[in-house]
N, C-alpha and C positions, 0 to 999 in steps of 0.2 A: 501493500500500498503507499501511496503518495500522499506528504501529508503536505498539502498546502497551509498556507498563513493565517486563522484566521479563519479558513474560509470551508473546512470539512476531509475528509483527500475522499483522494479517484486512485479507485482500482486498476494496477500495470496497465491489464487484458487494455482498458480505453481506450489507450493513449497506440498502440503499437499496431501495423497494421496488418491490415485480413491477408494472411502468403493462403496460395494453396502447394503443395507440390516443393516449398522454402522462395516460392517466387509470391511477387504479388497475383494478386487473383486475376483484378481486369488482362496484367502482362498474360497467365496463365492462358488464358481463356482463347486471344486473341495467336497465341503461337500456336493453339493444341487444335484449337476452329480451320487455322490454316493450311495447317503439319499434317492432320487427317482429314480435310477435304483431297491436297494433291498428293498424301499418301494412297487412301481407296480408291475416290473418286477418277483419279486420272492412271492409277496403278502405275503409281512410282512406288512400287515397296518401302527402295533406296531413300528415300525423302523422311519415312519414318527413324530412321539409323542419327538423321541431319537432324532432325526434329527433336530427339534424344537428346544430341550432344547442344542444342543451341538449350538447353533447359537446362542442365546438370551446370554452363557455364556462365546461367543469368545466376543460377541456385549459391554458387560460389560467390558472386560477385556481390550479390545479397543478405551472404550469412555475416561478410567483414562489415557492411553498408549496410542496411535497413531501408535507410530512405535514399542510395542508390539511384533508381529512378525517376522517384518522386522530382529528385533532386532536377535530373535530364527532362525530366516532360514537362517539370516551371519555369527550365531554362528557354523548351520549345517554344513555349506560348508566352514569353514576357515580350514587352515591348521592348525595341532596339534600341536605346537612346544612346545611346554613345554612339552611332556611327557618324 
Protein backbone atom coordinates (compact mmCIF):
# COMPACT_ATOMS: atom_id res chain seq x y z
CA UNK A 1 0.00 0.00 0.00
CA UNK A 2 1.19 3.48 -0.83
CA UNK A 3 0.39 6.11 1.75
CA UNK A 4 -0.46 9.57 0.52
CA UNK A 5 -0.05 12.38 3.00
CA UNK A 6 -3.45 13.29 4.50
CA UNK A 7 -5.38 11.66 1.64
CA UNK A 8 -5.45 7.95 2.50
CA UNK A 9 -3.92 4.94 0.82
CA UNK A 10 -3.90 3.71 -2.76
CA UNK A 11 -3.23 0.08 -3.61
CA UNK A 12 -0.21 -0.48 -5.84
CA UNK A 13 -2.19 -2.46 -8.44
CA UNK A 14 -4.25 0.62 -9.33
CA UNK A 15 -1.09 2.45 -10.39
CA UNK A 16 0.59 -0.32 -12.41
CA UNK A 17 -0.19 -0.75 -16.12
CA UNK A 18 -2.35 -3.70 -17.22
CA UNK A 19 -0.10 -6.38 -18.74
CA UNK A 20 -0.97 -9.46 -20.82
CA UNK A 21 1.81 -11.94 -21.35
CA UNK A 22 4.25 -9.45 -19.88
CA UNK A 23 3.50 -6.60 -22.32
CA UNK A 24 0.96 -3.78 -22.46
CA UNK A 25 -2.56 -5.04 -23.13
CA UNK A 26 -3.28 -2.87 -26.19
CA UNK A 27 0.09 -3.67 -27.73
CA UNK A 28 -0.50 -7.39 -27.11
CA UNK A 29 -3.88 -7.29 -28.86
CA UNK A 30 -2.45 -5.39 -31.83
CA UNK A 31 0.61 -7.64 -32.18
CA UNK A 32 -1.26 -10.93 -32.00
CA UNK A 33 -4.20 -9.76 -34.11
CA UNK A 34 -1.80 -8.92 -36.91
CA UNK A 35 0.35 -11.99 -36.27
CA UNK A 36 -2.54 -14.46 -36.24
CA UNK A 37 -4.27 -12.92 -39.23
CA UNK A 38 -1.12 -13.09 -41.35
CA UNK A 39 -0.10 -16.48 -39.94
CA UNK A 40 -3.38 -18.31 -40.39
CA UNK A 41 -5.34 -16.40 -43.02
CA UNK A 42 -2.47 -16.09 -45.47
CA UNK A 43 -1.08 -19.49 -44.38
CA UNK A 44 2.35 -18.06 -43.63
CA UNK A 45 2.91 -20.11 -40.50
CA UNK A 46 6.52 -18.97 -40.13
CA UNK A 47 5.15 -15.50 -39.30
CA UNK A 48 3.82 -16.87 -35.98
CA UNK A 49 7.42 -17.53 -34.92
CA UNK A 50 8.31 -13.93 -35.82
CA UNK A 51 5.33 -12.62 -33.83
CA UNK A 52 6.42 -14.74 -30.85
CA UNK A 53 9.99 -13.43 -31.13
CA UNK A 54 8.74 -9.81 -31.28
CA UNK A 55 6.54 -10.52 -28.25
CA UNK A 56 9.56 -11.80 -26.28
CA UNK A 57 11.65 -8.75 -27.24
CA UNK A 58 8.88 -6.39 -26.16
CA UNK A 59 8.46 -8.41 -22.96
CA UNK A 60 12.14 -8.02 -22.08
CA UNK A 61 11.93 -4.26 -22.70
CA UNK A 62 8.79 -4.02 -20.56
CA UNK A 63 10.38 -6.05 -17.76
CA UNK A 64 13.13 -3.44 -17.39
CA UNK A 65 10.80 -0.42 -17.61
CA UNK A 66 7.01 -0.82 -17.48
CA UNK A 67 6.44 2.67 -18.90
CA UNK A 68 8.72 2.18 -21.93
CA UNK A 69 5.96 1.97 -24.54
CA UNK A 70 3.77 4.51 -22.75
CA UNK A 71 6.57 7.05 -23.15
CA UNK A 72 7.02 6.14 -26.83
CA UNK A 73 3.26 6.50 -27.42
CA UNK A 74 3.22 9.88 -25.67
CA UNK A 75 6.21 11.01 -27.72
CA UNK A 76 4.45 10.09 -30.97
CA UNK A 77 1.28 11.95 -29.96
CA UNK A 78 3.01 15.04 -28.57
CA UNK A 79 3.20 18.35 -30.39
CA UNK A 80 6.48 19.09 -32.04
CA UNK A 81 7.05 22.48 -30.50
CA UNK A 82 10.86 22.59 -30.89
CA UNK A 83 10.96 22.39 -34.71
